[in-house]
N, C-alpha and C positions, 0 to 999 in steps of 0.2 A: 520473529516467526523461526519454527522446525527449520532446520537445515535440510532436512529431506525435501522441504518444498522446494526450497532453493535448488537442489539437487537433481529435482524433476523439471523443473524449468530450462535448466541447463542441459538436459538431455534428451528432452523432447524438443524435436524440431518445430512443432506446432506451436510449444508455448514459451519458447527460447526469447524471443522479443518482449514478454511479460517479466524477463528478469530485472532487467534495469529498472522499470515500474516499480517493481517489488521492493528491490532493495532502496529506492528512492523514500518509499513509502513507509517501509519499516524501519530502516537504521537511520537515514540521513534525517527524515522529518521528526523523528522522535529525539535524535539528537540535538536538534533546534530546537523543537516547542519541549521537551522535557516532560513535565508532570502532565501538563495541559494537551499532548498530543491526541489522546482518548479522547478527551471531551471536546475537541475541536472538531476531530473526525466524526463523532456522532452527532454533533449539530450540523455538518456538512452534509452527511449522508441524509440527515431526518428533514433539511431543506432542499435538497436537490430536485424532487418534483417541481417545487416552485419555481427554481432556477431555470428550469427547462421550457416553461411557458412563456 
């Protein structure tokens, strides 16, 4: 993710709580899952409506 977006998260009180989630999503999970991170995220988002039922 672009560093400008992280700066926005940190500088805007309304979005500051999202910084940790964005960091986990963009850095930690990508490091753990490697090349499969994009495929897993795509699959999860497309199956989210089914999981909510």
